[in-house]
C-alpha positions as CSV (number, residue, x, y, z in Angstrom):
1,M,-20.3,17.8,8.0
2,P,-17.5,17.9,5.5
3,C,-14.4,15.9,6.4
4,P,-10.8,15.8,5.1
5,I,-9.5,13.1,2.7
6,Q,-7.9,11.2,5.6
7,L,-11.2,10.6,7.2
8,A,-13.0,10.0,3.9
9,S,-10.4,7.3,3.2
10,K,-11.1,5.7,6.5
11,L,-14.8,5.8,6.2
12,S,-14.9,4.5,2.6
13,G,-12.2,1.9,2.9
14,L,-10.4,3.4,-0.1
15,S,-6.8,4.7,-0.1
16,Q,-6.3,8.4,-0.5
17,H,-4.4,7.8,-3.7
18,V,-7.3,5.9,-5.2
19,I,-9.8,8.6,-4.2
20,R,-7.6,11.3,-5.8
21,M,-7.2,9.2,-9.0
22,W,-10.9,8.6,-9.3
23,E,-11.5,12.3,-9.0
24,R,-8.8,13.4,-11.5
25,R,-9.2,10.6,-14.1
26,Y,-12.9,9.7,-13.9
27,S,-14.5,12.8,-12.3
28,A,-16.2,10.5,-9.8
29,L,-16.8,13.4,-7.4
30,S,-15.9,17.0,-6.9
31,P,-15.0,17.7,-3.2
32,S,-15.1,21.3,-1.9
33,R,-11.8,23.1,-1.0
34,T,-10.8,25.0,2.0
35,C,-9.0,28.4,1.7
36,T,-5.7,26.4,1.9
37,N,-6.9,24.1,-1.0
38,R,-7.5,21.0,1.2
39,R,-10.1,18.6,-0.1
40,M,-13.3,18.4,2.0
41,Y,-15.8,15.6,1.5
42,C,-19.5,15.9,2.5
43,D,-21.7,13.0,3.6
44,E,-22.9,12.6,0.0
45,A,-19.3,12.3,-1.3
46,V,-18.4,9.7,1.3
47,K,-21.6,7.8,0.4
48,R,-20.5,7.8,-3.3
49,L,-17.1,6.5,-2.4
50,K,-18.6,3.6,-0.5
51,L,-20.9,2.7,-3.4
52,L,-18.1,3.0,-5.9
53,K,-15.9,0.7,-3.8
54,I,-18.7,-1.9,-3.6
55,L,-19.3,-1.8,-7.4
56,T,-15.7,-2.0,-8.4
57,E,-15.1,-4.9,-6.1
58,N,-18.1,-6.7,-7.7
59,G,-16.8,-6.4,-11.3
60,H,-17.8,-2.9,-12.5
61,R,-15.1,-0.8,-14.1
62,I,-14.7,2.6,-12.4
63,G,-14.8,4.3,-15.8
64,G,-18.2,2.8,-16.4
65,V,-19.8,3.9,-13.1
66,A,-17.9,7.0,-11.9
67,R,-20.3,9.6,-13.5
68,L,-23.5,7.9,-12.6
69,S,-25.8,9.7,-10.1
70,T,-25.8,8.5,-6.5
71,A,-29.2,7.1,-7.0
72,E,-28.1,5.1,-10.0
73,L,-25.1,3.8,-8.0
74,E,-27.4,2.7,-5.2
75,E,-29.6,0.9,-7.7
76,L,-26.6,-1.0,-9.1
77,A,-25.2,-1.7,-5.6
78,R,-28.5,-3.4,-4.6
79,G,-27.9,-6.0,-7.2
80,A,-24.3,-6.5,-6.1
81,V,-24.6,-7.0,-2.3
82,P,-27.3,-7.9,0.2
83,V,-29.3,-4.8,1.2
84,A,-30.1,-4.2,4.8
85,L,-33.8,-4.2,5.7
86,P,-35.2,-0.8,6.7
87,A,-35.6,0.0,10.4
88,P,-39.1,-0.4,11.8
89,A,-41.3,2.8,11.5
90,L,-41.7,4.9,14.7
91,P,-45.3,5.0,16.1
92,A,-47.4,8.0,15.0
93,D,-48.3,8.8,18.7
94,P,-45.1,9.6,20.6
95,T,-46.9,8.5,23.8
96,T,-47.3,5.0,22.4
97,P,-44.6,2.7,23.8
98,M,-42.1,1.4,21.3
99,P,-42.4,-2.3,20.6
100,A,-39.7,-4.6,22.0
101,E,-36.7,-4.7,19.7
102,V,-37.0,-7.4,17.2
103,P,-33.8,-8.8,15.7
104,V,-33.6,-7.8,12.0
105,P,-32.5,-10.9,10.0
106,Q,-29.1,-10.3,8.5
107,S,-27.6,-12.0,5.4
108,P,-24.7,-14.1,6.6
109,Q,-21.3,-12.7,5.7
110,P,-19.6,-14.9,3.2
111,D,-16.7,-16.8,4.8
112,P,-13.6,-16.9,2.6
113,G,-12.4,-20.0,4.6
114,Q,-15.5,-21.9,3.5
115,F,-14.8,-21.0,-0.1
116,I,-11.3,-22.4,0.3
117,E,-12.5,-25.6,1.9
118,D,-15.1,-26.1,-0.8
119,S,-12.5,-25.5,-3.5
120,I,-10.1,-28.1,-2.0
121,A,-13.0,-30.6,-1.7
122,A,-13.9,-30.0,-5.4
123,S,-10.2,-30.5,-6.4
124,K,-10.0,-33.8,-4.5
125,R,-13.0,-35.0,-6.5
126,Y,-11.4,-33.7,-9.7
127,D,-14.6,-31.7,-10.1
128,S,-13.4,-28.8,-12.3
129,E,-16.9,-27.5,-12.9
130,G,-17.7,-27.6,-9.2
131,L,-14.5,-25.7,-8.4
132,R,-15.3,-23.1,-11.0
133,R,-18.7,-22.6,-9.4
134,V,-17.2,-22.1,-6.0
135,L,-14.7,-19.5,-7.2
136,L,-17.4,-17.6,-9.2
137,Q,-19.5,-17.5,-6.0
138,A,-16.5,-16.1,-4.2
139,R,-16.1,-13.4,-6.8
140,L,-19.8,-12.6,-6.6
141,H,-19.7,-12.2,-2.8
142,L,-16.2,-10.7,-2.3
143,G,-15.6,-8.9,-5.6
144,Q,-12.6,-9.6,-8.0
145,R,-9.9,-8.3,-5.7
146,G,-11.6,-9.8,-2.6
147,M,-11.6,-13.2,-4.3
148,L,-7.9,-12.8,-5.2
149,H,-6.8,-11.6,-1.8
150,Q,-9.0,-13.8,0.4
151,V,-9.6,-17.0,-1.5
152,I,-7.3,-17.6,-4.5
153,C,-4.0,-16.7,-2.9
154,P,-4.6,-18.6,0.4
155,L,-6.0,-21.5,-1.6
156,L,-2.9,-21.8,-3.7
157,I,-0.7,-21.8,-0.6
158,Q,-2.8,-24.4,1.1
159,I,-2.9,-26.6,-2.1
160,G,0.9,-26.4,-2.3
161,N,1.3,-27.3,1.4
162,N,-1.1,-30.2,1.1
163,W,0.7,-31.5,-2.0
164,R,4.1,-31.2,-0.2
165,D,2.7,-33.1,2.8
166,G,1.3,-35.9,0.7
167,Q,-2.4,-35.0,1.3
168,L,-3.0,-34.1,-2.3
169,R,-1.7,-35.6,-5.6
170,A,0.1,-33.5,-8.2
171,S,-3.0,-34.0,-10.4
172,H,-5.2,-32.3,-7.7
173,E,-2.8,-29.3,-7.8
174,H,-2.9,-29.2,-11.6
175,I,-6.7,-29.2,-11.9
176,T,-6.9,-26.4,-9.4
177,T,-4.4,-24.2,-11.2
178,A,-6.0,-24.9,-14.5
179,V,-9.4,-23.7,-13.3
180,I,-7.9,-20.6,-11.7
181,R,-5.9,-19.9,-14.8
182,E,-9.1,-20.0,-16.9
183,L,-11.0,-17.8,-14.5
184,L,-8.3,-15.2,-14.3
185,L,-7.9,-15.0,-18.1
186,T,-11.7,-14.4,-18.5
187,P,-12.7,-10.8,-18.1
188,V,-15.4,-10.1,-15.4
189,P,-18.8,-10.0,-17.1
190,G,-19.9,-6.4,-17.9
191,S,-16.4,-5.0,-17.4
192,Q,-15.1,-2.3,-19.7
193,V,-11.6,-0.9,-20.3
194,P,-11.7,2.9,-20.0
195,L,-10.8,5.0,-23.0
196,H,-7.1,6.0,-23.1
197,A,-6.4,3.5,-20.3
198,P,-2.7,3.0,-19.5
199,E,-1.3,-0.2,-20.8
200,L,0.5,-2.9,-18.8
201,V,2.6,-5.7,-20.4
202,V,2.6,-8.8,-18.1
203,A,4.9,-11.8,-18.4
204,T,7.5,-14.0,-16.7
205,P,11.1,-14.1,-17.9
206,A,12.6,-17.1,-19.6
207,G,13.3,-19.8,-17.0
208,E,10.3,-18.8,-14.8
209,L,7.6,-21.3,-15.6
210,H,5.1,-20.4,-12.8
211,E,2.3,-18.4,-14.4
212,L,-0.3,-17.8,-11.7
213,G,1.5,-14.8,-10.2
214,A,1.5,-13.1,-13.6
215,L,-2.2,-14.0,-14.1
216,I,-3.0,-12.4,-10.7
217,V,-1.1,-9.3,-11.7
218,A,-3.1,-9.1,-15.0
219,A,-6.4,-9.7,-13.3
220,T,-5.7,-7.0,-10.6
221,A,-4.5,-4.5,-13.3
222,R,-7.7,-5.0,-15.3
223,D,-9.8,-4.5,-12.2
224,L,-7.9,-1.2,-11.5
225,G,-8.6,0.2,-15.0
226,W,-5.5,-0.9,-17.0
227,Y,-5.4,-2.2,-20.5
228,V,-3.4,-5.5,-20.2
229,T,-1.3,-7.2,-22.8
230,Y,-0.6,-10.6,-21.3
231,L,2.3,-12.5,-22.8
232,G,2.4,-15.5,-20.5
233,P,5.3,-17.3,-18.9
234,N,8.9,-18.2,-19.8
235,L,9.6,-15.5,-22.4
236,P,13.0,-14.0,-23.2
237,V,13.3,-10.4,-21.9
238,E,14.2,-9.2,-25.3
239,E,10.8,-10.3,-26.6
240,I,9.0,-8.7,-23.6
241,A,10.8,-5.4,-24.1
242,A,10.1,-5.5,-27.9
243,C,6.3,-5.9,-27.2
244,A,6.3,-3.2,-24.5
245,I,8.1,-0.7,-26.8
246,A,5.9,-1.5,-29.8
247,R,2.8,-1.0,-27.7
248,N,4.2,2.2,-26.0
249,A,3.1,0.6,-22.7
250,T,3.1,2.6,-19.5
251,A,4.6,-0.2,-17.6
252,V,5.9,-3.8,-17.6
253,A,5.2,-6.2,-14.8
254,L,7.2,-9.4,-14.3
255,S,6.4,-12.2,-11.8
256,V,9.3,-14.2,-10.3
257,V,8.5,-17.1,-8.1
258,F,11.2,-19.9,-8.6
259,P,14.1,-20.3,-8.5
260,E,15.1,-17.8,-5.8
261,K,18.2,-15.7,-6.1
262,C,19.1,-17.3,-9.4
263,P,22.0,-15.4,-11.0
264,V,20.5,-16.0,-14.5
265,I,17.2,-14.4,-13.5
266,L,19.0,-11.6,-11.8
267,E,20.9,-10.8,-15.0
268,K,17.7,-10.9,-17.0
269,L,16.0,-8.4,-14.7
270,G,18.9,-6.0,-15.1
271,R,18.9,-6.6,-18.9
272,I,15.2,-5.8,-19.4
273,R,15.6,-2.6,-17.4
274,E,18.3,-1.6,-19.8
275,L,16.2,-2.5,-22.8
276,L,13.1,-0.5,-21.7
277,P,12.9,3.3,-22.1
278,P,13.8,5.1,-18.9
279,T,10.2,6.5,-18.7
280,M,8.6,3.1,-18.9
281,R,8.1,1.6,-15.4
282,L,9.2,-1.9,-14.5
283,I,7.3,-3.7,-11.7
284,V,8.7,-6.9,-10.3
285,G,6.8,-9.0,-7.8
286,G,6.4,-12.6,-6.7
287,R,7.7,-14.9,-3.9
288,A,11.3,-14.6,-5.1
289,A,11.3,-10.8,-5.7
290,E,12.6,-9.9,-2.3
291,G,15.8,-11.9,-2.8
292,Y,16.5,-10.2,-6.2
293,R,15.9,-6.8,-4.8
294,D,18.5,-7.4,-2.1
295,S,21.0,-8.4,-4.8
296,M,20.5,-5.4,-7.1
297,P,21.5,-1.7,-6.8
298,G,18.9,0.5,-5.2
299,D,18.9,2.9,-8.1
300,V,18.3,0.2,-10.8
301,G,14.9,1.7,-11.6
302,I,12.7,-1.3,-10.7
303,Q,9.6,-1.1,-8.5
304,W,9.5,-4.1,-6.2
305,V,6.2,-5.5,-5.0
306,S,6.1,-7.9,-2.0
307,C,2.3,-8.5,-1.6
308,L,-1.1,-7.9,-3.2
309,H,-1.7,-4.7,-1.4
310,G,1.6,-3.4,-2.6
311,L,0.7,-4.4,-6.1
312,D,-2.6,-2.4,-5.8
313,E,-0.6,0.6,-4.7
314,A,2.1,0.3,-7.4
315,L,-0.5,0.0,-10.1
316,C,-2.5,3.0,-8.9
317,K,0.6,5.1,-8.6
318,N,1.8,4.3,-12.1
319,Q,-1.5,5.2,-13.8
320,R,-1.1,8.4,-15.9
């Protein structure tokens, strides 16, 4: 029975905004409409949304899979996630008693906490290759954004806390960030940038040396179908703006982590907003972003992001 977009969103695990964007931009599905023009999604459409979510979380670009048939999506998804075994067949004779229920073996759900523990253990051994294997396994089982949300971000927090408490050396922290940096800079195998994708310029302003936040933004944007121009950390805002204008980018994203509430960084955020065209979006996120938002006028024209889910929403809303 057809259902409205609110229920389709709940059943598929996708936000309503993402569903609409996939319909409009990629023609992923064509829901029916009521007499009042409300979208209605049949069981087949909800099934497609679930499959598309699985595939995009496992490295496929939505532009590359959106127009595949449902059967083709199912075939791809079988290679991306464990497939449940079919239910036992019913007896031909309805009078024959059903056999006692036999537990169907289930593939164990990957535990993000175990990936984090294994990553820390590899870091303690200075085993960069082992750490890389753990994170690649996390990406395989959880998808790109699942790896970012459930493994990499908690791992970075725990590594930082352990270093602060004297449980890890600075060199342990450095080897971890080096492997994560390499992983995030490497595109997911088989991924493709859609034609006419919006462009995002990603950097950190001069004085902000922490790069991993910007790398997470870049990786997330690629996963959501953006073309990303990554400039790296510690760059004057005049240079960032010059690149964005020359590229005619849709948006600029800056990561600000440390120092917090620094008047110099605050001035630079206002300055880059002045340098960019009014129609070009400016997204600012990171641990220190909240403090800067509180110190700037509300109408300054900056979109503030406080978490990864907020980043997903901001990137989806700004695609054109």
